[in-house]
MDAnalysis code that builds the backbone (N, CA, C; Angstrom):
import MDAnalysis as mda
import numpy as np

u = mda.Universe.empty(741, n_residues=247, atom_resindex=np.repeat(np.arange(247), 3), trajectory=True)
u.add_TopologyAttr("name", ["N", "CA", "C"] * 247)
u.add_TopologyAttr("resid", np.arange(1, 248))
u.add_TopologyAttr("resname", ["MET", "GLU", "VAL", "ALA", "TYR", "GLN", "THR", "ALA", "ILE", "GLY", "LYS", "LYS", "ARG", "THR", "GLU", "ASN", "GLN", "ASP", "TYR", "VAL", "SER", "VAL", "PHE", "ARG", "ASN", "GLN", "ALA", "ASP", "GLN", "GLN", "LEU", "ALA", "ILE", "ILE", "ALA", "ASP", "GLY", "ILE", "GLY", "GLY", "ASN", "ARG", "GLY", "GLY", "ASP", "VAL", "ALA", "SER", "ALA", "MET", "ALA", "VAL", "SER", "HIS", "ILE", "GLY", "PHE", "LEU", "PHE", "GLU", "ALA", "THR", "LYS", "PHE", "ASP", "GLU", "TYR", "GLN", "ASP", "VAL", "GLU", "LYS", "TRP", "LEU", "ARG", "LYS", "SER", "VAL", "GLN", "ASP", "GLU", "ASN", "ASN", "SER", "ILE", "ILE", "GLU", "LYS", "SER", "HIS", "GLN", "TYR", "ALA", "ASP", "LEU", "GLN", "GLY", "MET", "GLY", "THR", "THR", "ILE", "ALA", "LEU", "THR", "VAL", "LEU", "LEU", "LYS", "LYS", "ARG", "MET", "ILE", "PHE", "ALA", "ASN", "ILE", "GLY", "ASP", "SER", "ARG", "GLY", "TYR", "LEU", "LEU", "ARG", "ASP", "PHE", "GLU", "LEU", "HIS", "GLN", "ILE", "THR", "GLU", "ASP", "HIS", "SER", "LEU", "VAL", "ASN", "GLU", "LEU", "VAL", "LYS", "ARG", "GLY", "GLU", "LEU", "SER", "LYS", "LYS", "GLU", "ALA", "ILE", "ASN", "HIS", "PRO", "GLN", "LYS", "ASN", "VAL", "ILE", "ILE", "ARG", "THR", "LEU", "GLY", "ILE", "SER", "SER", "ASP", "ALA", "ASP", "LEU", "ASP", "THR", "TYR", "THR", "LEU", "PRO", "LEU", "GLU", "PRO", "GLY", "ASP", "GLN", "ILE", "LEU", "LEU", "CYS", "THR", "ASP", "GLY", "LEU", "THR", "ASN", "MET", "VAL", "SER", "ASP", "ALA", "ASP", "ILE", "GLN", "LYS", "THR", "LEU", "LEU", "GLN", "ASN", "ILE", "SER", "ALA", "THR", "GLU", "LYS", "CYS", "GLN", "GLN", "LEU", "VAL", "ASP", "GLN", "ALA", "ASN", "THR", "ALA", "GLY", "GLY", "LEU", "ASP", "ASN", "ILE", "THR", "VAL", "LEU", "ILE", "TYR", "GLN", "ASP", "ASP", "GLU", "GLU", "VAL", "THR", "ASN"])
u.atoms.positions = np.array([
    [62.373, -2.469, 36.955],
    [62.844, -3.232, 36.219],
    [63.670, -3.410, 35.010],
    [64.682, -4.491, 34.734],
    [65.140, -4.298, 33.377],
    [64.318, -4.370, 32.214],
    [64.493, -3.731, 31.380],
    [64.008, -3.367, 29.904],
    [64.515, -3.875, 28.743],
    [64.770, -5.070, 27.350],
    [65.500, -4.782, 27.038],
    [64.229, -5.481, 25.295],
    [65.098, -5.067, 24.262],
    [63.768, -5.389, 23.109],
    [64.797, -5.666, 21.754],
    [64.751, -6.755, 21.091],
    [65.596, -6.966, 19.540],
    [64.897, -7.695, 18.854],
    [64.722, -7.064, 17.382],
    [64.206, -7.080, 16.346],
    [64.695, -7.471, 15.501],
    [64.537, -8.672, 14.281],
    [65.498, -9.363, 13.536],
    [64.474, -9.481, 12.383],
    [65.374, -9.495, 11.353],
    [64.804, -9.685, 9.924],
    [64.670, -10.871, 9.747],
    [65.046, -12.182, 10.416],
    [65.018, -13.586, 10.257],
    [66.145, -13.627, 8.681],
    [65.721, -15.329, 8.519],
    [66.566, -15.576, 7.263],
    [65.954, -15.388, 5.498],
    [64.178, -15.671, 5.766],
    [63.442, -15.550, 4.716],
    [63.327, -14.488, 4.139],
    [62.807, -13.559, 4.924],
    [62.240, -12.348, 4.326],
    [63.052, -11.237, 3.840],
    [62.534, -10.550, 2.723],
    [63.518, -8.995, 2.386],
    [63.560, -7.678, 2.956],
    [62.363, -7.678, 4.483],
    [62.460, -6.327, 4.760],
    [61.698, -7.178, 5.950],
    [61.717, -6.100, 7.188],
    [61.322, -6.125, 8.651],
    [59.968, -5.236, 8.652],
    [58.684, -6.438, 9.285],
    [57.723, -5.573, 9.231],
    [57.172, -5.479, 10.444],
    [57.991, -6.127, 11.420],
    [57.596, -5.664, 13.014],
    [58.521, -4.189, 13.615],
    [57.432, -3.883, 14.713],
    [58.016, -2.816, 15.097],
    [58.159, -3.017, 16.686],
    [58.915, -2.073, 17.630],
    [58.998, -2.644, 18.937],
    [59.201, -1.054, 19.656],
    [58.521, -0.856, 21.263],
    [59.164, 0.298, 21.958],
    [58.567, 0.307, 23.044],
    [59.395, 1.068, 23.833],
    [58.818, 1.299, 25.311],
    [58.558, 2.650, 25.357],
    [57.836, 3.252, 26.210],
    [57.326, 4.797, 26.269],
    [57.137, 5.039, 27.780],
    [57.402, 5.606, 28.727],
    [56.646, 6.450, 29.498],
    [55.752, 7.428, 30.217],
    [55.060, 7.212, 31.021],
    [54.048, 8.503, 30.679],
    [54.414, 9.373, 32.202],
    [54.053, 10.088, 32.047],
    [54.138, 11.218, 33.577],
    [53.616, 10.826, 34.715],
    [53.441, 9.990, 34.928],
    [53.391, 8.905, 36.547],
    [54.352, 7.984, 36.320],
    [55.874, 7.920, 35.411],
    [56.852, 6.943, 35.181],
    [56.054, 5.416, 35.118],
    [54.752, 5.326, 34.445],
    [54.228, 4.219, 34.330],
    [54.801, 3.804, 33.013],
    [55.068, 2.264, 32.574],
    [55.787, 2.076, 31.236],
    [54.812, 1.000, 30.728],
    [54.777, 1.738, 29.006],
    [53.941, 0.707, 27.936],
    [55.011, -0.099, 27.247],
    [55.229, -0.970, 26.727],
    [55.791, -1.601, 26.106],
    [54.963, -2.716, 24.694],
    [55.246, -2.429, 23.761],
    [54.253, -2.810, 22.445],
    [55.298, -3.066, 21.473],
    [54.512, -4.386, 20.832],
    [55.306, -4.870, 19.486],
    [53.943, -4.877, 18.499],
    [54.697, -4.747, 17.509],
    [53.364, -4.918, 16.254],
    [54.322, -5.961, 15.624],
    [53.099, -6.597, 14.701],
    [53.976, -7.224, 13.535],
    [53.099, -7.181, 12.123],
    [53.722, -6.454, 11.245],
    [52.875, -6.087, 10.240],
    [52.391, -6.885, 9.432],
    [51.038, -6.806, 8.300],
    [50.744, -7.672, 7.812],
    [50.197, -7.260, 6.659],
    [49.977, -7.480, 5.314],
    [50.002, -7.058, 3.690],
    [50.873, -6.937, 3.132],
    [52.254, -8.430, 3.570],
    [53.043, -7.705, 2.563],
    [54.094, -6.496, 2.035],
    [54.064, -6.417, 0.427],
    [54.618, -5.272, 0.351],
    [53.553, -4.200, -0.125],
    [51.952, -4.473, 1.020],
    [51.029, -3.393, 0.841],
    [51.110, -2.573, 1.921],
    [52.413, -2.812, 2.653],
    [52.086, -1.703, 4.148],
    [52.394, -1.972, 5.200],
    [52.637, -3.513, 5.164],
    [52.583, -4.089, 7.140],
    [53.507, -3.282, 7.553],
    [54.993, -2.995, 7.069],
    [55.069, -1.817, 7.788],
    [54.996, -0.720, 8.443],
    [54.326, -0.218, 7.429],
    [53.941, 1.363, 7.586],
    [52.528, 1.272, 8.944],
    [51.944, 0.357, 8.639],
    [51.071, 0.011, 9.700],
    [51.621, -0.601, 11.213],
    [52.460, -1.252, 11.040],
    [53.165, -1.703, 12.813],
    [53.663, 0.002, 13.393],
    [54.744, 0.150, 12.675],
    [55.138, 1.424, 12.705],
    [53.745, 2.445, 13.542],
    [52.821, 2.419, 12.489],
    [51.924, 3.552, 12.537],
    [51.505, 3.213, 14.399],
    [51.351, 1.736, 14.257],
    [50.297, 1.551, 15.918],
    [51.163, 1.487, 17.186],
    [52.874, 1.517, 16.714],
    [53.654, 1.480, 18.521],
    [53.606, 3.009, 18.452],
    [54.393, 3.596, 17.256],
    [54.241, 4.998, 17.387],
    [53.113, 6.151, 18.293],
    [52.197, 5.831, 17.720],
    [50.776, 6.700, 17.555],
    [50.480, 6.437, 19.000],
    [50.000, 5.338, 19.825],
    [49.729, 4.933, 20.756],
    [50.589, 5.073, 21.538],
    [51.964, 4.992, 21.736],
    [53.221, 5.411, 22.787],
    [53.413, 6.937, 23.082],
    [53.209, 7.695, 21.619],
    [52.799, 8.854, 21.978],
    [52.000, 9.357, 22.640],
    [50.793, 8.938, 22.876],
    [48.988, 9.062, 23.129],
    [49.609, 8.887, 24.524],
    [50.456, 7.840, 25.058],
    [50.853, 7.145, 26.172],
    [51.816, 8.250, 26.958],
    [52.535, 8.746, 26.491],
    [53.525, 9.514, 26.867],
    [52.824, 10.575, 28.054],
    [51.596, 11.550, 27.313],
    [50.947, 12.108, 27.821],
    [49.916, 11.628, 29.111],
    [49.769, 10.749, 29.278],
    [48.768, 9.992, 29.969],
    [49.540, 10.062, 31.607],
    [48.723, 9.899, 32.582],
    [49.282, 9.616, 34.276],
    [47.885, 8.925, 34.713],
    [47.997, 7.941, 35.480],
    [46.900, 6.829, 35.323],
    [46.721, 6.822, 36.877],
    [45.642, 6.679, 37.936],
    [45.701, 6.037, 38.908],
    [45.257, 4.987, 39.616],
    [43.998, 4.792, 38.608],
    [43.951, 3.154, 38.951],
    [43.401, 2.631, 36.743],
    [43.786, 0.853, 37.983],
    [44.127, 0.019, 36.297],
    [43.004, -0.013, 35.528],
    [41.776, 0.307, 35.962],
    [40.283, 0.055, 35.297],
    [40.759, 1.317, 34.246],
    [41.298, 2.628, 34.742],
    [41.479, 3.630, 33.742],
    [42.486, 3.366, 32.430],
    [43.497, 2.569, 32.716],
    [44.179, 2.007, 31.962],
    [43.634, 1.454, 30.450],
    [42.834, 0.466, 31.102],
    [42.099, -0.951, 30.408],
    [41.212, 0.386, 29.668],
    [40.486, 1.432, 29.838],
    [39.616, 2.158, 28.997],
    [40.227, 2.828, 28.146],
    [41.741, 3.433, 28.529],
    [42.437, 4.483, 27.702],
    [43.201, 3.403, 26.510],
    [43.435, 2.235, 27.031],
    [43.789, 1.436, 25.544],
    [42.913, 0.731, 24.513],
    [41.341, 0.734, 25.557],
    [40.791, 0.098, 24.119],
    [40.314, 1.637, 23.077],
    [40.606, 2.750, 23.944],
    [40.035, 4.299, 23.200],
    [40.721, 4.163, 22.157],
    [42.454, 3.848, 22.579],
    [43.411, 4.421, 21.953],
    [43.561, 3.538, 20.653],
    [43.609, 2.544, 20.866],
    [43.678, 0.993, 19.981],
    [42.228, 1.302, 18.737],
    [41.531, 1.589, 19.369],
    [40.221, 1.625, 18.230],
    [40.467, 3.292, 17.508],
    [40.673, 3.812, 17.675],
    [41.444, 5.547, 17.274],
    [42.361, 4.861, 16.149],
    [43.197, 3.653, 16.512],
    [44.523, 4.104, 15.735],
    [44.013, 2.879, 14.315],
    [43.151, 2.109, 14.802],
    [42.217, 1.306, 13.717],
    [41.744, 2.443, 12.868],
    [41.199, 3.339, 13.336],
    [40.711, 3.839, 12.414],
    [41.743, 4.346, 11.567],
    [42.463, 5.180, 12.163],
    [43.705, 5.549, 11.671],
    [44.612, 5.107, 10.572],
    [44.723, 3.519, 10.301],
    [45.803, 3.049, 9.585],
    [44.402, 2.704, 8.957],
    [43.207, 2.232, 9.102],
    [42.208, 2.253, 7.324],
    [41.948, 3.340, 6.948],
    [42.268, 4.514, 7.544],
    [41.887, 5.733, 6.564],
    [43.396, 5.792, 5.715],
    [44.381, 5.815, 6.085],
    [45.677, 5.770, 5.581],
    [45.597, 4.650, 3.981],
    [45.254, 3.625, 4.423],
    [45.166, 2.564, 3.496],
    [44.377, 2.778, 2.737],
    [43.149, 3.661, 2.950],
    [42.362, 4.422, 2.023],
    [43.230, 5.684, 0.928],
    [43.613, 6.128, 1.628],
    [44.587, 7.154, 0.483],
    [45.148, 6.825, -0.096],
    [46.137, 5.462, -0.142],
    [47.450, 5.193, -0.864],
    [47.035, 4.172, -1.568],
    [47.203, 3.880, -2.853],
    [46.921, 2.453, -3.635],
    [47.926, 1.674, -2.753],
    [49.333, 1.822, -2.459],
    [50.318, 0.835, -2.371],
    [49.797, 0.509, -1.064],
    [48.886, 1.315, -0.249],
    [48.932, 0.935, 1.367],
    [47.408, 0.071, 1.304],
    [46.900, -0.364, 0.316],
    [45.360, -0.838, 0.899],
    [45.535, -2.802, 1.362],
    [44.508, -2.794, 2.381],
    [44.957, -4.179, 2.886],
    [46.102, -4.287, 3.492],
    [46.506, -3.126, 4.610],
    [47.492, -3.004, 5.480],
    [46.654, -3.282, 6.861],
    [47.830, -3.817, 7.282],
    [47.100, -4.141, 9.001],
    [48.313, -4.985, 9.930],
    [47.910, -4.895, 11.546],
    [48.952, -5.080, 12.332],
    [48.607, -5.803, 13.075],
    [49.362, -6.758, 13.512],
    [49.110, -7.375, 15.273],
    [49.371, -6.589, 15.985],
    [48.784, -6.631, 17.387],
    [50.035, -5.321, 18.620],
    [49.631, -6.564, 19.924],
    [50.846, -6.770, 20.297],
    [50.709, -7.108, 22.120],
    [51.400, -6.462, 23.140],
    [50.780, -5.754, 23.891],
    [51.300, -5.003, 24.808],
    [51.274, -5.445, 26.733],
    [52.210, -4.933, 27.403],
    [52.237, -4.373, 28.523],
    [52.285, -3.108, 29.305],
    [51.359, -2.851, 30.302],
    [51.562, -1.445, 30.955],
    [51.785, -2.132, 32.475],
    [52.936, -1.603, 32.737],
    [53.811, -1.764, 34.208],
    [53.271, -0.581, 35.177],
    [52.358, -1.214, 35.797],
    [51.598, -0.010, 37.184],
    [52.569, -0.114, 38.245],
    [52.343, 0.427, 39.296],
    [53.261, 0.140, 40.581],
    [53.208, -1.573, 40.934],
    [51.315, -1.843, 41.444],
    [51.440, -3.714, 41.773],
    [50.570, -4.157, 40.822],
    [50.498, -3.504, 39.159],
    [50.163, -4.551, 38.787],
    [50.260, -4.582, 37.068],
    [50.059, -5.602, 36.257],
    [51.045, -5.258, 34.628],
    [49.394, -5.335, 34.159],
    [49.127, -5.166, 32.957],
    [48.483, -5.216, 32.246],
    [48.739, -5.843, 30.675],
    [47.978, -6.954, 30.523],
    [48.956, -7.560, 28.864],
    [47.346, -7.299, 27.900],
    [47.825, -6.934, 26.803],
    [46.428, -6.788, 25.308],
    [47.099, -7.052, 24.373],
    [46.276, -7.476, 23.783],
    [46.464, -7.838, 21.957],
    [45.578, -8.276, 21.286],
    [45.972, -7.841, 19.959],
    [44.484, -8.302, 18.776],
    [45.976, -8.986, 17.998],
    [45.270, -10.447, 17.370],
    [46.270, -11.366, 16.634],
    [47.414, -11.902, 17.437],
    [47.816, -12.781, 16.834],
    [48.846, -13.539, 17.253],
    [49.935, -13.540, 17.995],
    [50.313, -11.773, 17.799],
    [51.284, -11.862, 18.517],
    [51.590, -11.903, 20.353],
    [52.013, -12.332, 21.163],
    [51.929, -13.148, 22.214],
    [52.460, -12.129, 23.511],
    [51.825, -12.120, 24.640],
    [52.525, -11.937, 25.995],
    [52.305, -13.156, 26.968],
    [53.666, -13.638, 27.385],
    [54.080, -14.061, 28.310],
    [54.430, -13.561, 29.700],
    [53.739, -14.413, 30.996],
    [54.791, -14.145, 32.267],
    [55.608, -15.341, 32.822],
    [56.932, -15.134, 33.104],
    [57.322, -16.177, 33.596],
    [57.159, -15.838, 35.420],
    [56.614, -16.836, 35.753],
    [56.319, -16.867, 37.640],
    [56.672, -17.822, 38.223],
    [57.355, -18.196, 39.069],
    [58.062, -19.356, 39.983],
    [58.435, -20.581, 39.047],
    [59.589, -20.300, 38.037],
    [60.223, -20.609, 37.175],
    [58.817, -21.357, 36.102],
    [57.749, -20.729, 36.070],
    [56.907, -21.669, 35.252],
    [56.374, -20.435, 33.931],
    [56.604, -21.263, 33.192],
    [56.206, -20.177, 31.984],
    [55.017, -20.229, 31.393],
    [53.839, -19.349, 31.585],
    [52.597, -19.009, 31.318],
    [51.846, -18.260, 29.739],
    [51.690, -18.444, 29.252],
    [51.118, -17.872, 27.940],
    [49.759, -16.919, 28.233],
    [49.936, -15.534, 28.458],
    [48.642, -14.688, 29.000],
    [47.560, -14.557, 27.695],
    [48.263, -13.843, 26.947],
    [47.405, -13.497, 25.899],
    [46.769, -14.913, 25.262],
    [45.688, -14.750, 24.307],
    [45.136, -16.167, 23.207],
    [45.582, -15.709, 21.596],
    [46.027, -16.048, 20.921],
    [46.122, -16.081, 19.367],
    [44.567, -16.086, 19.179],
    [44.433, -14.757, 18.474],
    [43.358, -14.285, 17.347],
    [43.762, -15.422, 16.288],
    [43.494, -16.545, 15.482],
    [44.349, -16.813, 14.544],
    [43.164, -18.398, 14.261],
    [42.876, -19.064, 13.374],
    [41.567, -20.089, 13.117],
    [42.268, -21.314, 13.178],
    [43.750, -21.688, 13.571],
    [43.709, -22.590, 13.790],
    [43.698, -22.536, 15.652],
    [43.870, -21.903, 16.571],
    [43.348, -21.649, 17.865],
    [42.099, -21.643, 17.853],
    [41.050, -20.763, 17.034],
    [39.635, -21.189, 17.121],
    [39.442, -22.886, 16.920],
    [39.902, -23.598, 16.028],
    [39.907, -24.742, 16.110],
    [40.307, -25.743, 16.841],
    [40.945, -25.319, 17.557],
    [41.583, -26.143, 18.812],
    [40.465, -26.060, 19.925],
    [40.313, -24.326, 19.977],
    [39.538, -24.356, 21.113],
    [37.627, -25.069, 20.994],
    [37.458, -25.154, 19.836],
    [36.247, -26.047, 19.522],
    [36.362, -27.567, 19.449],
    [37.928, -27.453, 19.870],
    [38.180, -29.185, 20.048],
    [38.222, -29.802, 18.864],
    [38.637, -29.133, 17.628],
    [38.520, -29.813, 15.803],
    [39.781, -30.291, 15.793],
    [41.028, -29.425, 16.489],
    [42.154, -29.824, 16.151],
    [43.175, -29.901, 17.700],
    [44.245, -30.849, 17.846],
    [45.191, -30.715, 19.252],
    [45.919, -29.700, 18.841],
    [46.317, -29.667, 20.206],
    [47.421, -28.699, 20.077],
    [48.496, -28.804, 19.288],
    [49.205, -30.444, 19.272],
    [50.046, -30.913, 18.763],
    [50.067, -30.908, 17.083],
    [48.810, -30.969, 16.772],
    [48.122, -30.868, 15.467],
    [48.603, -29.272, 14.945],
    [47.940, -28.468, 15.969],
    [48.218, -27.011, 15.238],
    [49.712, -26.708, 15.158],
    [50.450, -27.191, 15.640],
    [51.896, -26.694, 15.640],
    [52.412, -26.506, 14.106],
    [51.655, -27.404, 13.617],
    [52.191, -27.549, 12.149],
    [51.239, -27.291, 10.844],
    [49.849, -27.212, 11.511],
    [48.927, -27.018, 10.535],
    [49.025, -25.831, 9.206],
    [48.629, -26.193, 7.844],
    [49.168, -25.525, 7.000],
    [48.364, -24.087, 6.935],
    [47.301, -23.826, 7.617],
    [47.205, -22.307, 8.113],
    [47.130, -21.939, 9.324],
    [48.277, -22.201, 9.784],
    [48.578, -21.500, 11.102],
    [48.975, -20.246, 11.426],
    [49.022, -18.931, 9.698],
    [49.488, -18.178, 10.119],
    [47.996, -17.641, 9.470],
    [46.631, -17.992, 9.564],
    [45.647, -17.359, 8.870],
    [45.017, -16.456, 10.614],
    [45.196, -15.360, 10.346],
    [44.557, -13.995, 11.752],
    [43.593, -13.913, 11.200],
    [42.290, -14.170, 12.541],
    [40.962, -13.809, 12.133],
    [40.749, -11.994, 12.467],
    [41.957, -11.561, 13.219],
    [41.825, -10.048, 14.249],
    [42.907, -9.824, 13.837],
    [42.932, -8.651, 13.622],
    [43.874, -7.543, 13.546],
    [43.989, -6.490, 13.746],
    [44.618, -5.216, 13.764],
    [44.232, -4.090, 14.201],
    [45.022, -3.562, 12.272],
    [43.807, -2.548, 12.092],
    [44.038, -1.780, 10.495],
    [42.850, -2.890, 9.190],
    [42.018, -3.779, 9.727],
    [41.590, -4.066, 8.363],
    [39.640, -4.589, 8.819],
    [39.373, -4.630, 9.629],
    [37.968, -3.870, 9.769],
    [37.793, -2.739, 10.617],
    [36.543, -2.424, 10.970],
    [36.037, -0.730, 11.737],
    [36.399, -1.578, 13.221],
    [36.204, -2.315, 13.722],
    [35.949, -3.358, 14.907],
    [37.254, -3.478, 15.267],
    [38.268, -3.081, 16.114],
    [39.323, -3.377, 16.903],
    [38.853, -3.863, 18.191],
    [38.555, -4.949, 18.296],
    [38.689, -5.780, 19.847],
    [39.467, -6.551, 20.452],
    [40.224, -5.037, 20.585],
    [41.042, -5.952, 22.376],
    [41.097, -6.760, 23.309],
    [41.920, -7.939, 23.634],
    [41.540, -8.477, 24.661],
    [42.715, -8.242, 25.775],
    [42.080, -7.565, 27.057],
    [42.901, -7.225, 28.212],
    [43.294, -8.508, 29.417],
    [44.358, -8.483, 29.986],
    [44.671, -9.485, 31.189],
    [45.081, -8.283, 32.172],
    [44.207, -8.083, 33.115],
    [45.052, -8.137, 34.477],
    [45.464, -8.767, 35.654],
    [46.922, -8.751, 36.016],
    [47.290, -9.435, 36.486],
    [48.188, -8.942, 38.516],
    [48.381, -9.829, 39.615],
    [49.189, -8.621, 40.206],
    [50.431, -8.656, 39.896],
    [51.202, -7.955, 40.063],
    [52.823, -7.759, 39.533],
    [53.286, -8.041, 40.807],
    [54.540, -9.502, 41.149],
    [54.744, -9.787, 41.742],
    [56.505, -9.820, 41.463],
    [57.767, -9.801, 42.799],
    [58.864, -9.676, 42.820],
    [59.223, -11.319, 42.127],
    [60.620, -11.090, 41.401],
    [60.915, -11.681, 40.331],
    [59.999, -11.901, 39.084],
    [58.882, -11.441, 38.882],
    [58.150, -12.043, 37.687],
    [58.944, -11.423, 36.404],
    [58.659, -12.442, 34.989],
    [59.152, -12.055, 34.147],
    [58.351, -11.758, 32.699],
    [58.303, -10.584, 31.864],
    [57.699, -10.668, 30.774],
    [58.281, -10.859, 29.805],
    [57.558, -11.746, 28.714],
    [58.325, -11.522, 27.449],
    [56.869, -11.679, 26.443],
    [56.990, -10.063, 25.101],
    [56.029, -10.237, 24.361],
    [56.782, -10.519, 23.233],
    [56.095, -11.211, 22.387],
    [57.350, -11.683, 20.970],
    [56.214, -11.858, 19.962],
    [56.751, -11.796, 18.838],
    [56.316, -11.576, 17.316],
    [55.616, -13.493, 17.341],
    [55.037, -13.764, 16.258],
    [55.247, -15.193, 15.551],
    [56.628, -15.793, 14.897],
    [57.186, -15.115, 15.195],
    [58.488, -15.272, 14.323],
    [59.410, -15.904, 15.451],
    [59.279, -16.193, 16.406],
    [59.946, -16.150, 17.684],
    [59.176, -17.778, 18.169],
    [57.422, -17.697, 18.136],
    [56.674, -18.679, 18.712],
    [56.552, -20.124, 18.019],
    [56.620, -19.626, 16.594],
    [56.614, -20.256, 15.351],
    [58.185, -21.290, 15.313],
    [58.970, -20.641, 15.557],
    [60.312, -21.485, 15.322],
    [60.860, -22.486, 17.100],
    [60.603, -21.426, 18.105],
    [60.829, -21.826, 19.351],
    [60.268, -22.230, 20.204],
    [59.953, -23.516, 21.205],
    [59.158, -23.954, 21.539],
    [58.844, -22.997, 22.904],
    [57.860, -23.087, 23.501],
    [57.801, -22.821, 25.180],
    [58.632, -23.090, 26.008],
    [59.185, -24.941, 25.663],
    [59.824, -25.140, 27.045],
    [61.351, -24.395, 26.766],
    [61.564, -24.327, 25.373],
    [63.347, -23.371, 25.285],
    [63.205, -22.322, 25.212],
    [61.805, -21.199, 25.438],
    [62.089, -20.302, 25.715],
    [62.337, -20.003, 27.363],
    [61.105, -20.686, 28.010],
    [61.356, -20.688, 29.514],
    [62.874, -21.096, 30.016],
    [63.477, -22.258, 28.961],
    [64.779, -22.097, 29.470],
    [65.785, -21.203, 29.509],
    [65.538, -20.598, 28.266],
    [66.104, -19.261, 28.343],
    [65.739, -18.254, 29.462],
    [64.571, -17.781, 29.662],
    [64.642, -17.117, 30.347],
    [64.777, -17.032, 31.994],
    [65.015, -18.271, 32.086],
    [65.638, -19.112, 33.539],
    [66.865, -18.414, 33.283],
    [67.601, -18.462, 32.614],
    [69.065, -18.646, 32.836],
    [69.765, -16.963, 33.761],
    [70.813, -17.110, 34.413],
    [70.880, -15.501, 35.230],
    [71.612, -15.188, 34.507],
    [71.235, -14.534, 33.414],
    [72.069, -13.763, 32.228],
    [70.863, -12.117, 32.281],
    [71.353, -11.028, 31.808],
    [70.772, -9.607, 31.286],
    [69.288, -10.240, 30.520],
    [68.690, -9.266, 30.530],
    [67.271, -9.148, 29.161],
    [67.898, -9.300, 28.143],
    [68.729, -8.262, 28.249],
    [70.149, -8.172, 26.477],
    [70.679, -9.475, 25.905],
    [70.917, -9.919, 27.271],
    [71.201, -11.496, 26.660],
    [70.098, -12.324, 26.237],
    [69.657, -12.592, 26.929],
    [68.045, -13.444, 26.448],
    [67.338, -13.249, 25.600],
    [67.094, -11.906, 24.839],
    [66.741, -11.458, 23.634],
    [67.779, -11.664, 22.785],
    [68.784, -11.748, 22.690],
    [69.821, -11.992, 21.513],
    [69.380, -13.468, 21.286],
    [70.034, -14.436, 22.575],
    [69.791, -15.661, 22.373],
    [68.462, -16.497, 21.754],
    [67.078, -16.335, 22.237],
    [66.245, -15.974, 21.705],
    [65.948, -16.072, 19.954],
    [66.750, -14.983, 19.597],
    [66.516, -14.374, 18.149],
    [67.572, -15.442, 17.331],
    [68.747, -15.423, 17.777],
    [69.429, -16.594, 17.786],
    [69.054, -18.088, 17.072],
    [67.929, -18.531, 18.405],
    [67.460, -19.486, 18.223],
    [66.195, -19.900, 17.466],
    [65.948, -18.506, 16.947],
    [64.472, -18.668, 16.128],
    [65.522, -18.867, 14.676],
    [66.779, -17.789, 14.674],
    [67.511, -17.772, 13.213],
    [68.037, -19.327, 13.339],
    [68.307, -20.137, 14.022],
    [68.708, -21.613, 13.793],
    [67.868, -22.647, 13.618],
    [66.688, -22.290, 13.822],
    [65.622, -23.260, 13.410],
    [65.095, -22.835, 12.096],
    [65.510, -21.952, 11.358],
    [64.921, -21.481, 9.732],
    [64.780, -20.337, 9.704],
    [64.183, -19.018, 10.889],
    [64.314, -17.664, 10.686],
    [62.996, -17.426, 9.290],
    [62.117, -18.420, 9.589],
    [61.096, -18.034, 8.758],
    [60.095, -17.115, 8.307],
    [60.470, -15.834, 9.466],
    [60.002, -14.684, 10.032],
    [60.376, -13.448, 10.036],
    [60.400, -12.849, 10.607],
    [60.207, -11.356, 11.603],
    [60.515, -11.862, 12.913],
    [61.716, -11.855, 13.447],
    [61.848, -11.843, 14.940],
    [62.111, -10.745, 15.797],
    [60.352, -10.792, 16.724],
    [61.063, -9.615, 17.817],
    [60.472, -10.115, 19.143],
    [61.484, -9.444, 19.844],
    [61.487, -9.849, 21.387],
    [61.398, -8.804, 22.047],
    [60.344, -9.280, 23.549],
    [61.120, -7.712, 23.896],
    [61.013, -8.797, 26.056],
    [61.637, -7.993, 26.838],
    [61.895, -8.734, 28.042],
    [61.850, -7.770, 29.188],
    [61.286, -7.828, 30.111],
    [61.181, -7.287, 31.101],
    [61.969, -8.416, 32.354],
    [62.637, -8.043, 33.269],
    [63.181, -8.781, 34.270],
    [63.374, -8.166, 35.624],
    [63.192, -8.897, 36.977],
    [64.090, -7.795, 37.946],
    [65.499, -7.484, 38.092],
    [66.025, -6.662, 38.290],
    [67.283, -5.895, 38.245],
    [67.940, -6.822, 38.857],
    [67.611, -7.290, 40.250],
    [68.033, -8.129, 41.156],
    [68.102, -9.572, 40.656],
    [67.700, -10.014, 39.802],
    [67.835, -11.451, 39.491],
    [68.884, -11.703, 38.839],
    [69.738, -10.675, 38.225],
    [71.056, -10.692, 37.793],
    [72.191, -10.259, 38.347],
    [72.968, -11.252, 39.207],
    [73.821, -10.949, 39.804],
    [75.528, -10.850, 39.313],
    [75.599, -11.046, 37.852],
    [76.934, -11.262, 37.563],
    [76.847, -9.911, 36.679],
])
């Protein structure tokens, strides 16, 4: 599968606290991971870089036979990294309170595993339809689940960016995982809320359905988020079948 990613500062922020990368392990299995740092001037960029680079480095030494082994490894690795971020934040005053969201996918031969903490998202485009696989760990999403807000009301809610689960803030890093079969024609999108707060799922779907490269799709999504205001850092990562693009 073709993979591409792009991260941008947006139009309102003074620094980019998002981080993104792709890693391969000893079995040529792939891990793609994005992170959105939390903490403003108190180390959000440090937390996101730590999460991506440390988990990715550990992944490169692995070789999995069963997807259940991947899920077990992810939970342990994320919990260990959570502890490392907390320890680092206690060592330096300017890093106190730092944390990060993460969203990731692991591609095996016949399966894909999504996982997340926070409101960075994983999507799957299959049979021309876009599906959000991950669930936002946010106050607004909890209100929607309890029936106290409609999905339409949630879009512009003043507490939309209040996150209730992150990496690095509390001792318990509760990772959600989702395992699905990998099918021909699938496209995978990982993104931070700098995209999804600016660009609707419908417009994201339209972009992913174009017969262009993954790199071009990443650029278009970043451009759309900036055109809509670019209120936050923007990070997108796309996997697609090489055969999907013929030009």
